[in-house]
C-alpha positions as CSV (number, residue, x, y, z in Angstrom):
1,M,-50.9,18.1,11.2
2,A,-48.0,17.7,13.6
3,R,-44.7,19.7,13.7
4,L,-41.7,17.6,14.7
5,R,-38.1,18.1,15.1
6,E,-35.2,15.6,14.6
7,H,-31.8,16.1,16.1
8,K,-28.9,14.3,14.6
9,T,-26.0,14.9,16.9
10,S,-23.8,12.2,15.6
11,F,-22.9,10.1,12.5
12,T,-21.1,7.4,14.5
13,S,-23.0,4.6,12.8
14,G,-21.8,5.7,9.4
15,E,-23.5,4.7,6.2
16,V,-25.9,1.8,6.8
17,S,-27.6,-0.7,4.5
18,A,-31.1,-0.2,3.1
19,W,-32.0,-3.3,5.1
20,L,-32.2,-0.9,8.1
21,L,-34.8,1.4,6.6
22,G,-37.5,-0.2,8.7
23,R,-35.6,-0.2,12.0
24,H,-36.2,3.3,13.3
25,D,-35.9,1.9,16.8
26,L,-32.2,1.1,16.6
27,R,-29.4,3.3,17.9
28,A,-27.7,2.7,14.6
29,Y,-30.6,4.3,12.7
30,Q,-30.5,7.4,14.8
31,N,-26.7,7.8,14.2
32,G,-26.5,6.5,10.7
33,A,-26.9,7.8,7.2
34,R,-28.2,6.7,3.8
35,R,-25.1,7.7,1.9
36,L,-21.7,8.9,2.9
37,R,-19.3,9.3,0.1
38,N,-15.8,10.7,0.2
39,V,-16.1,11.8,3.8
40,F,-14.5,10.6,7.1
41,I,-16.3,10.3,10.3
42,H,-14.7,11.7,13.4
43,P,-14.8,9.6,16.6
44,T,-16.7,12.5,18.2
45,G,-19.5,12.1,15.6
46,G,-18.9,14.9,13.0
47,V,-18.5,14.2,9.3
48,Q,-15.8,15.8,7.2
49,R,-14.9,16.0,3.5
50,R,-11.9,13.6,3.1
51,P,-8.5,15.1,2.3
52,G,-7.4,15.1,-1.3
53,L,-4.8,12.8,-2.7
54,R,-1.4,14.2,-3.5
55,F,0.4,12.7,-6.5
56,I,3.8,11.1,-5.5
57,D,4.9,9.3,-8.7
58,S,3.8,7.0,-11.4
59,I,4.9,3.3,-11.1
60,Y,5.3,0.4,-13.5
61,G,1.8,-1.1,-13.1
62,N,-0.7,-2.7,-10.7
63,G,0.7,-4.2,-7.5
64,R,0.8,-3.8,-3.8
65,L,2.0,-1.2,-1.2
66,V,3.9,-2.4,1.8
67,S,5.1,-0.2,4.7
68,F,8.6,-0.5,6.0
69,E,9.3,1.4,9.3
70,F,12.9,1.0,10.5
71,N,12.3,3.7,13.2
72,T,10.1,6.7,13.6
73,E,12.5,8.8,11.4
74,Q,13.3,6.2,8.7
75,V,10.1,5.0,7.1
76,Y,9.8,3.7,3.5
77,L,7.0,2.7,1.2
78,L,7.6,-0.4,-1.0
79,A,5.6,-0.7,-4.1
80,F,5.6,-4.3,-5.4
81,T,4.8,-4.6,-9.1
82,D,5.3,-7.3,-11.7
83,R,8.9,-8.6,-11.0
84,R,9.9,-5.3,-9.5
85,V,10.0,-3.3,-6.2
86,E,10.0,0.5,-6.1
87,I,11.0,2.2,-2.9
88,F,10.0,5.6,-1.7
89,R,11.2,7.7,1.2
90,N,9.8,11.2,2.0
91,D,7.6,10.9,-1.1
92,A,10.6,10.5,-3.4
93,R,11.7,7.3,-5.2
94,V,15.1,6.3,-3.7
95,A,15.6,2.8,-5.1
96,E,14.2,0.0,-7.3
97,F,15.3,-3.5,-8.2
98,A,14.1,-6.7,-9.9
99,T,12.3,-9.4,-8.0
100,P,11.0,-13.0,-8.8
101,W,7.4,-12.2,-7.9
102,T,4.9,-11.8,-10.8
103,L,1.7,-9.8,-10.6
104,E,-0.1,-13.1,-10.0
105,H,2.3,-13.9,-7.1
106,I,1.8,-10.5,-5.5
107,A,-1.9,-11.3,-4.6
108,Q,-0.6,-14.1,-2.3
109,L,2.5,-12.5,-0.8
110,N,2.9,-12.5,2.9
111,W,5.5,-10.6,4.8
112,T,6.9,-9.6,8.2
113,Q,9.6,-7.1,9.3
114,S,12.4,-7.1,11.8
115,A,14.6,-4.0,12.1
116,D,16.1,-3.4,8.7
117,T,14.9,-6.7,7.1
118,L,11.6,-7.6,5.4
119,L,10.9,-11.3,5.1
120,V,8.6,-12.1,2.1
121,V,7.1,-15.5,1.4
122,H,5.0,-17.1,-1.4
123,A,4.2,-20.8,-1.7
124,D,5.7,-21.0,-5.2
125,V,8.8,-18.9,-4.8
126,P,11.8,-19.4,-2.5
127,P,11.4,-17.1,0.5
128,K,13.4,-13.8,0.2
129,R,14.7,-11.2,2.6
130,I,14.8,-7.5,1.6
131,T,17.5,-5.8,3.6
132,R,18.0,-2.0,3.8
133,R,21.7,-1.1,3.6
134,G,21.0,2.6,3.1
135,D,18.4,4.9,1.6
136,S,19.3,3.9,-2.0
137,L,21.0,0.6,-1.3
138,W,18.8,-2.4,-0.8
139,E,19.6,-6.1,-1.0
140,L,17.4,-9.0,-2.1
141,A,18.6,-12.5,-1.0
142,D,17.3,-16.0,-0.2
143,W,16.7,-16.9,3.4
144,S,19.8,-18.4,5.0
145,F,19.2,-21.1,7.6
146,V,21.7,-21.8,10.3
147,H,24.6,-24.0,9.0
148,E,26.5,-26.0,11.6
149,E,29.4,-28.1,10.4
150,N,27.8,-30.1,7.5
151,R,24.1,-29.7,8.7
152,I,21.6,-27.0,7.8
153,H,18.9,-26.4,10.5
154,W,15.9,-26.0,8.3
155,P,12.6,-27.8,8.9
156,H,12.3,-31.4,7.8
157,L,9.4,-33.7,7.0
158,K,8.6,-37.0,5.6
159,F,6.1,-36.4,2.7
160,S,5.6,-40.1,1.9
161,N,3.8,-42.9,3.6
162,D,5.5,-44.0,6.9
163,E,6.2,-47.5,5.4
164,V,8.2,-46.1,2.5
165,T,11.9,-46.9,3.0
166,L,15.3,-45.5,1.7
167,T,18.4,-47.7,1.2
168,P,21.8,-46.0,0.7
169,S,24.5,-47.8,-1.3
170,A,27.3,-46.6,1.0
171,R,28.0,-44.5,4.1
172,N,30.3,-41.8,2.6
173,N,31.1,-39.8,-0.4
174,S,28.9,-40.1,-3.5
175,I,26.1,-42.7,-3.1
176,S,22.9,-43.9,-4.7
177,I,19.7,-44.1,-2.8
178,T,16.9,-46.5,-3.6
179,A,13.3,-45.9,-2.5
180,S,10.7,-48.6,-1.9
181,A,8.0,-46.4,-3.6
182,P,8.1,-43.3,-5.8
183,V,9.8,-40.5,-3.9
184,F,12.2,-38.6,-6.1
185,M,11.5,-35.9,-8.8
186,D,13.8,-33.7,-10.8
187,E,13.1,-30.8,-8.4
188,H,14.8,-32.7,-5.6
189,I,18.3,-32.0,-7.1
190,G,20.1,-29.9,-4.5
191,V,17.6,-30.9,-1.7
192,R,18.8,-32.4,1.5
193,F,17.5,-35.6,3.0
194,R,18.1,-37.1,6.4
195,I,18.5,-40.9,6.6
196,A,18.5,-42.0,10.3
197,D,19.2,-38.4,11.2
198,R,22.2,-38.0,8.9
199,E,22.2,-35.6,6.0
200,V,22.8,-36.2,2.3
201,Q,22.2,-33.8,-0.6
202,V,20.7,-35.1,-3.8
203,T,22.8,-34.5,-6.9
204,G,20.8,-36.4,-9.5
205,V,17.5,-38.2,-10.1
206,Q,17.5,-41.3,-12.3
207,S,13.9,-42.3,-11.6
208,S,11.2,-41.8,-9.0
209,T,12.8,-44.6,-6.9
210,L,16.5,-44.0,-7.6
211,A,18.7,-40.9,-6.9
212,T,22.3,-40.0,-6.4
213,A,23.6,-37.9,-3.5
214,D,26.6,-36.5,-1.7
215,V,26.9,-37.6,2.0
216,K,27.2,-34.5,4.2
217,E,27.2,-36.4,7.5
218,E,28.5,-40.0,7.6
219,L,25.7,-42.4,7.6
220,S,25.4,-44.8,10.5
221,S,24.8,-47.8,8.2
222,T,23.6,-48.9,4.7
223,N,20.6,-50.6,6.2
224,T,17.1,-50.0,4.7
225,S,15.4,-47.4,6.9
226,K,11.9,-45.9,7.3
227,N,13.5,-43.2,9.4
228,W,14.1,-40.5,6.8
229,T,12.9,-37.0,6.0
230,E,13.6,-34.2,3.5
231,Q,13.6,-30.4,3.5
232,A,10.2,-29.2,4.3
233,F,10.6,-26.3,1.8
234,S,12.0,-26.8,-1.7
235,A,11.1,-26.6,-5.3
236,A,9.7,-30.1,-5.0
237,R,7.5,-29.5,-2.0
238,G,6.8,-25.7,-2.2
239,W,7.7,-22.8,0.1
240,P,6.3,-21.1,3.2
241,T,2.8,-19.5,2.9
242,S,2.8,-17.1,5.9
243,V,5.3,-15.7,8.4
244,C,5.5,-13.6,11.6
245,F,7.6,-13.1,14.7
246,H,6.3,-14.1,18.1
247,Q,8.0,-14.4,21.5
248,D,11.5,-14.0,19.9
249,R,10.8,-16.9,17.4
250,L,10.3,-16.8,13.7
251,V,6.9,-18.5,13.0
252,I,6.2,-20.1,9.6
253,G,2.5,-21.0,8.9
254,G,1.9,-23.6,6.3
255,S,3.6,-24.4,3.0
256,R,2.4,-25.5,-0.4
257,D,2.4,-29.2,0.3
258,F,1.9,-29.0,4.1
259,P,-0.6,-26.2,4.4
260,H,-1.7,-27.0,7.9
261,R,1.6,-27.2,9.7
262,L,3.3,-24.6,12.0
263,W,7.0,-24.2,12.5
264,L,8.5,-22.1,15.3
265,S,12.3,-21.4,15.3
266,K,14.6,-21.7,18.3
267,S,14.1,-18.9,20.7
268,G,16.5,-16.0,19.8
269,D,17.8,-18.0,16.8
270,L,15.4,-17.1,14.1
271,F,16.7,-19.3,11.2
272,N,17.4,-22.3,13.3
273,F,14.6,-24.9,13.2
274,S,16.4,-27.7,15.0
275,V,14.0,-29.5,17.4
276,G,17.0,-31.1,19.2
277,T,15.9,-32.9,22.3
278,G,12.9,-30.7,23.0
279,L,14.6,-28.3,25.4
280,D,12.6,-25.1,26.2
281,D,14.5,-22.9,23.8
282,E,14.5,-25.3,20.9
283,A,12.3,-25.3,17.8
284,I,8.7,-26.4,17.8
285,E,6.7,-27.9,15.0
286,F,3.2,-29.4,14.8
287,S,0.2,-29.8,12.5
288,I,-3.2,-28.3,13.1
289,L,-5.4,-31.3,13.2
290,S,-9.2,-31.1,13.3
291,D,-12.2,-32.5,11.6
292,Q,-11.0,-31.1,8.3
293,V,-7.6,-30.0,6.9
294,N,-7.6,-26.2,6.8
295,A,-4.8,-24.3,5.1
296,I,-3.0,-21.7,7.2
297,R,-3.5,-18.3,5.6
298,N,-2.0,-15.9,8.2
299,V,-0.1,-16.1,11.4
300,F,-0.3,-13.0,13.6
301,S,1.4,-12.0,16.9
302,G,-1.1,-10.5,19.2
303,R,-2.0,-11.2,22.8
304,H,-1.4,-14.8,21.8
305,L,0.0,-16.3,18.6
306,Q,-3.1,-16.3,16.3
307,V,-3.5,-18.6,13.4
308,F,-6.0,-17.8,10.7
309,T,-6.8,-20.8,8.5
310,S,-9.2,-21.3,5.6
311,G,-11.9,-22.7,7.9
312,A,-11.2,-21.6,11.5
313,E,-9.3,-19.3,13.8
314,W,-6.9,-20.7,16.4
315,M,-5.0,-19.6,19.5
316,V,-1.5,-20.9,20.4
317,T,-0.6,-20.4,24.0
318,G,2.3,-21.0,26.4
319,E,4.0,-18.6,28.8
320,P,6.5,-18.7,27.3
321,L,6.1,-20.9,24.3
322,T,8.1,-24.1,24.7
323,P,7.9,-27.6,23.2
324,T,6.3,-28.8,26.4
325,S,4.0,-25.8,27.3
326,I,2.6,-25.1,23.9
327,Q,-1.2,-25.5,23.5
328,L,-3.4,-25.1,20.5
329,R,-7.1,-24.3,20.8
330,R,-9.7,-23.5,18.1
331,Q,-11.6,-20.4,18.8
332,T,-14.0,-19.6,16.0
333,R,-15.1,-21.2,12.7
334,V,-15.1,-18.3,10.3
335,G,-12.2,-19.0,7.9
336,S,-10.0,-16.6,5.9
337,R,-9.7,-15.9,2.2
338,V,-7.8,-18.4,0.1
339,D,-7.6,-16.6,-3.2
340,R,-5.7,-13.6,-1.9
341,T,-3.7,-12.6,1.2
342,V,-5.1,-9.7,3.1
343,P,-2.8,-9.3,6.2
344,P,-4.7,-9.0,9.5
345,R,-4.4,-5.6,11.3
346,D,-4.3,-4.8,15.0
347,V,-6.9,-2.2,16.0
348,D,-7.0,-1.4,19.7
349,G,-6.0,-4.9,20.7
350,A,-8.4,-6.6,18.4
351,T,-7.2,-8.4,15.2
352,L,-9.2,-7.4,12.1
353,F,-9.3,-9.9,9.3
354,I,-11.2,-10.6,6.0
355,P,-13.3,-13.8,6.2
356,R,-13.5,-16.4,3.5
357,L,-17.2,-15.9,2.7
358,G,-19.5,-13.0,2.7
359,P,-19.2,-9.2,2.6
360,Q,-17.6,-9.0,6.1
361,V,-14.8,-7.5,8.1
362,R,-14.3,-9.6,11.3
363,E,-12.9,-8.5,14.6
364,F,-11.0,-11.3,16.4
365,L,-11.1,-10.2,20.1
366,F,-10.1,-11.9,23.3
367,T,-12.8,-11.6,26.1
368,D,-11.7,-11.9,29.7
369,T,-15.1,-13.2,30.8
370,E,-15.0,-16.2,28.6
371,Q,-11.2,-16.5,28.3
372,A,-11.6,-17.1,24.6
373,Y,-11.7,-15.2,21.3
374,Q,-14.9,-14.1,19.6
375,S,-15.3,-13.0,16.0
376,R,-17.7,-10.2,15.4
377,D,-18.7,-8.8,12.0
378,L,-17.8,-5.0,12.0
379,A,-19.6,-4.5,8.7
380,L,-22.9,-6.0,9.7
381,L,-24.8,-2.8,9.0
382,A,-22.8,-1.9,5.9
383,H,-22.5,-5.1,3.9
384,H,-23.3,-3.2,0.7
385,L,-20.0,-1.4,0.9
386,I,-17.8,-4.5,1.3
387,K,-17.2,-5.9,-2.1
388,N,-14.5,-8.6,-2.2
389,P,-11.7,-6.8,-0.2
390,V,-8.2,-7.1,-1.6
391,D,-6.2,-5.0,0.9
392,M,-6.5,-3.0,4.1
393,D,-4.4,-1.0,6.6
394,Y,-5.1,1.0,9.8
395,D,-4.2,4.6,10.5
396,K,-3.8,4.8,14.3
397,S,-3.6,8.5,14.4
398,S,-7.0,9.1,12.8
399,R,-8.5,5.7,14.0
400,L,-9.4,4.9,10.3
401,L,-9.3,1.5,8.8
402,H,-9.1,1.6,5.0
403,V,-10.3,-1.4,3.1
404,V,-9.7,-1.6,-0.7
405,M,-12.3,-3.5,-2.7
406,D,-11.9,-5.5,-5.9
407,D,-14.2,-3.0,-7.8
408,G,-11.7,-0.1,-7.1
409,S,-13.7,1.5,-4.3
410,M,-12.3,1.9,-0.7
411,A,-14.4,1.7,2.4
412,T,-13.2,3.5,5.5
413,L,-14.2,2.5,9.0
414,T,-13.9,4.9,11.9
415,A,-13.3,2.5,14.8
416,Y,-13.4,3.5,18.5
417,R,-14.6,0.6,20.6
418,D,-14.5,2.4,24.0
419,E,-17.1,4.9,22.6
420,Q,-19.0,2.3,20.6
421,V,-18.1,4.1,17.3
422,S,-18.1,1.9,14.2
423,A,-18.8,4.1,11.2
424,W,-18.3,3.1,7.6
425,T,-18.0,5.5,4.6
426,L,-17.0,4.9,1.0
427,Q,-14.2,6.6,-0.9
428,E,-14.3,7.0,-4.6
429,T,-12.0,8.7,-7.1
430,N,-11.6,9.3,-10.8
431,G,-9.9,5.9,-11.1
432,L,-9.6,2.7,-9.1
433,F,-8.0,2.1,-5.7
434,R,-5.8,-1.0,-5.8
435,S,-3.8,-1.0,-2.6
436,V,-3.3,0.9,0.7
437,A,-0.5,1.2,3.2
438,T,-0.1,3.4,6.3
439,L,3.3,4.8,7.4
440,G,3.1,6.5,10.8
441,D,0.2,9.0,10.4
442,R,0.2,9.1,6.6
443,T,-1.9,6.8,4.4
444,Y,-0.8,6.0,0.8
445,V,-2.8,4.4,-1.9
446,L,-2.0,2.8,-5.2
447,V,-4.5,4.2,-7.8
448,E,-5.2,3.1,-11.3
449,R,-5.8,6.3,-13.3
450,P,-6.8,6.6,-17.0
451,G,-3.1,7.4,-17.7
452,G,-1.6,4.6,-15.7
453,Y,-0.8,3.6,-12.1
454,A,0.3,6.1,-9.4
455,V,1.3,6.2,-5.8
456,E,-0.7,9.0,-4.0
457,V,-1.1,10.1,-0.3
458,F,-3.9,11.6,1.6
459,D,-2.9,15.2,2.3
460,E,-4.9,17.6,4.6
461,A,-3.6,20.6,2.6
462,L,-5.2,19.3,-0.6
463,A,-8.8,19.3,-1.7
464,V,-8.3,17.5,-5.1
465,D,-7.1,14.0,-6.2
466,S,-3.9,13.2,-7.9
467,G,-3.1,16.8,-7.1
468,L,0.0,19.0,-6.9
469,Q,0.7,22.3,-5.3
470,G,2.8,25.1,-6.7
471,A,4.1,28.5,-5.6
472,S,5.7,31.4,-7.4
473,P,7.2,34.6,-6.0
474,T,5.4,36.5,-8.7
475,P,1.9,35.8,-10.1
476,K,1.9,33.7,-13.2
477,S,-0.7,32.1,-15.4
478,T,1.0,28.9,-16.8
479,W,1.7,26.0,-14.5
480,S,3.5,22.9,-15.6
481,G,4.5,19.5,-14.2
482,L,1.1,17.9,-14.8
483,T,2.0,15.2,-17.3
484,H,0.3,12.5,-15.2
485,L,-3.0,14.4,-15.8
486,E,-2.5,14.9,-19.5
487,G,-5.9,15.4,-21.2
488,E,-7.8,15.5,-17.9
489,T,-10.2,18.3,-16.9
490,V,-8.9,19.5,-13.5
491,K,-10.0,21.7,-10.7
492,V,-7.9,24.7,-9.9
493,L,-7.6,26.5,-6.6
494,A,-5.6,29.6,-7.2
495,D,-4.5,31.8,-4.2
496,A,-7.0,29.8,-2.2
497,S,-9.9,30.7,-4.5
498,A,-11.6,28.3,-6.9
499,Q,-11.2,29.1,-10.6
500,S,-12.8,27.7,-13.7
501,D,-11.9,24.1,-14.6
502,E,-9.0,23.7,-17.1
503,V,-7.8,20.9,-19.4
504,V,-4.2,19.7,-19.1
505,E,-2.4,20.1,-22.4
506,A,1.3,19.3,-22.9
507,G,1.6,18.8,-19.1
508,K,0.4,22.3,-18.2
509,V,-2.6,24.5,-17.7
510,T,-3.1,28.2,-18.3
511,L,-5.2,30.1,-15.8
512,T,-7.6,32.9,-16.6
513,Q,-6.0,35.0,-13.8
514,P,-2.4,34.9,-12.7
515,A,-1.7,33.4,-9.2
516,T,1.2,32.9,-6.8
517,T,-0.1,29.6,-5.3
518,V,-2.1,26.9,-6.9
519,Q,-3.7,23.5,-6.2
520,I,-4.4,21.5,-9.4
521,G,-5.9,18.0,-9.6
522,L,-8.9,15.9,-10.3
523,P,-12.3,16.7,-8.7
524,F,-14.2,14.4,-6.4
525,D,-17.7,14.7,-5.0
526,H,-18.6,14.3,-1.4
527,V,-22.1,13.2,-0.6
528,I,-24.1,13.2,2.7
529,E,-27.6,11.9,2.7
530,P,-29.5,11.1,5.9
531,L,-31.9,8.2,6.5
532,P,-35.6,8.9,6.3
533,V,-36.9,10.8,9.3
534,A,-38.4,9.0,12.3
535,V,-41.3,10.6,14.2
536,S,-40.9,11.3,17.9
537,S,-42.3,7.9,19.0
538,G,-39.5,6.2,17.1
539,A,-41.8,4.9,14.3
540,G,-41.2,5.6,10.7
541,A,-43.3,7.9,8.5
542,Q,-44.5,5.3,6.0
543,G,-47.9,6.2,4.6
544,M,-47.6,9.9,5.6
545,K,-46.9,13.1,3.8
546,L,-43.9,15.2,4.9
547,R,-43.0,18.8,4.6
548,P,-39.6,20.0,5.5
549,I,-39.7,23.4,7.2
550,A,-36.1,24.2,8.1
551,V,-32.8,22.4,8.4
552,T,-30.0,23.7,10.7
553,F,-26.5,22.6,10.1
554,R,-23.8,23.1,12.8
555,C,-20.7,23.7,10.6
556,W,-17.1,23.8,11.6
557,E,-14.5,25.6,9.4
558,T,-16.6,25.2,6.3
559,T,-16.5,27.4,3.2
560,T,-19.2,26.0,0.9
561,L,-22.5,24.1,1.4
562,N,-24.4,22.7,-1.6
563,L,-27.8,21.5,-0.4
564,D,-30.8,19.8,-1.9
565,T,-34.1,19.9,0.1
566,G,-36.2,18.6,-2.7
567,S,-35.9,21.2,-5.4
568,G,-32.4,20.6,-6.6
569,L,-28.9,21.5,-5.4
570,I,-28.3,25.1,-4.5
571,E,-25.3,26.8,-3.0
572,V,-26.1,28.1,0.5
573,P,-24.5,31.5,1.2
574,F,-22.5,32.1,4.3
575,K,-22.0,35.6,5.7
576,R,-18.5,36.6,4.9
577,F,-16.7,39.2,6.9
578,G,-14.0,41.2,5.3
579,R,-14.4,39.7,1.8
580,T,-13.8,42.4,-0.7
581,S,-14.6,40.6,-3.9
582,L,-16.0,37.4,-5.3
583,D,-12.5,36.3,-6.3
584,A,-11.1,36.7,-2.8
585,P,-10.4,33.5,-0.8
586,L,-13.4,32.2,1.1
587,E,-13.3,32.5,4.9
588,L,-13.8,29.4,7.1
589,F,-17.3,29.5,8.7
590,S,-18.0,27.9,12.1
591,G,-21.5,28.1,13.5
592,D,-25.2,27.3,12.7
593,K,-26.7,27.8,9.3
594,T,-30.5,27.4,8.9
595,I,-32.1,26.8,5.5
596,R,-35.8,27.1,5.0
597,A,-37.6,24.5,2.8
598,L,-41.0,24.3,1.2
599,G,-43.2,21.6,-0.4
600,W,-45.1,18.5,0.7
601,R,-43.8,15.1,-0.4
602,E,-44.7,11.4,0.0
603,A,-42.7,9.6,2.7
604,D,-40.3,7.2,1.0
605,D,-36.8,5.9,1.5
606,R,-35.2,9.3,0.9
607,G,-33.9,11.7,3.5
608,L,-35.3,15.3,3.7
609,W,-32.1,16.8,2.5
610,R,-28.9,15.9,0.6
611,I,-25.4,17.5,0.4
612,E,-23.4,17.0,-2.7
613,Q,-20.5,19.1,-4.0
614,N,-17.0,18.9,-5.6
615,T,-15.9,22.4,-4.6
616,P,-12.3,22.0,-3.5
617,H,-12.8,23.7,-0.1
618,P,-12.9,22.4,3.6
619,F,-16.2,21.0,4.8
620,T,-17.3,19.7,8.2
621,I,-20.7,19.1,9.7
622,L,-21.0,18.5,13.4
623,S,-24.8,18.0,13.8
624,V,-28.1,18.6,12.0
625,T,-31.5,19.6,13.3
626,T,-34.5,19.1,11.0
627,H,-37.9,20.7,11.5
628,F,-40.7,19.1,9.5
629,S,-44.5,18.6,9.4
630,V,-46.3,15.3,9.2
631,N,-49.8,14.8,7.7
632,G,-51.2,11.4,7.5
């Protein structure tokens, strides 16, 4: 019989898949865990109970959260729901207005921001601009392209075969236009065509080959011409799919009927798409041509202009980008989702995106040695946590990437490339996470609760979900303002001490003992379970019998530890200095706590201990040392 000791000084590999249970030789095994629920991993390796969620407000229904940061002082949260946007500042609703986007549209929305304007696009809806005029004054309007004399400088294309011709009946005023093949449809009314580079605007459609139009620029002749185009974006041809700003240009990536084409505005003139004579500052447009037609899903301004399509990732270069210097190179062949838009996020210079296939989160990173981009799967060891991602955002202050899944869970990645930290955990709540957005150092979530949909924010001062805090100058027993939790059993922290659970009735709870401060909200369990132990040689313990002897936890500012070493969960007592009664607030404990354990067990896929608790108190573990015996 051998006595062994295992030191776990770090959890920087996070929760790992069961597929690693036989790979005790890997560094990820030494720093990983079997289960990590409702905890965050610090870049230094410790694991901490996640903050609670503070209730902000109920909203109309399911949708999507979008951050809007005018400057460091003026930040707003936009909640897109079915045909409506609700706007919050400083956790208070300041405005709301109607929009054309249905709940189905919201899944495919794409957006970018410049100063006080948010540009929003969807392939089936005319592109809109949301402009902040003041905290409570917001304006929704169509994009307005540059209008010079009688010409509008928006992108133009010929959607028909090159041999199709148009014949105008006259050069001025109201004319008829005859096409040599079907061209026109009712949706062309109001659309501008260019015949031999002169603009006309369709006023009526008699048939697929005959239309009437008003001449905006006098035509050069009435000759039949193959040299004609129409607006690239219209009700007839669809609208932009993705958008961003890059090198002082507005970049449009794809449209409904031309999904693989890129348009870049004139430099410094964001709504002018005139290609002119190809001077350096003029607009640029081209199609991404390869062995297959891949729809553009996202355009992203990083080290280069990055283009994410349904089948590959591309790099657009040029210093600066000009019609003559621009170059397009395919980098990787992963592909992005086509059923939903999940905007890429910058994390320490790498662009993280959701691929089209598989439970993955990819890192699109430029490598100086190869002078090209590579695409690494950051979730390779935790594929079981990645279940059809629908939204994600990155909190730079905490180095946490939050990824919302279709099943309502939310995986969190602690990412710190310089220290080789890539640690996943899973967040769960009494409800379903639907969207996430980060404003500065605060992360907001849209949560579907039994009573409806709510906007909530991670709050270090809270240890419950959908929670609220209250204070009174004199102790009181009844606390109200809890209508969003009607009928729910809630946790109560009164004067920093946990009280018995209560049920919310008529929007309030009555405590067994009066208090001057309270936290009230939904409980959540945090779980920490290690991987099976490995013996000193690095091999596993399969076929052996194990007996845990003692487990030492190095705690930091922790109040409660509920531990199972094989005989069920027990509360581990900490030595409390100056605590006069059981009802007094618990002191924060920092230091080592050793728990003795007894009993032999067969080696299996379980760890030798497990922490699980919903007590609304701070909890942080920095390291764990396990002493155990092996017989086999």
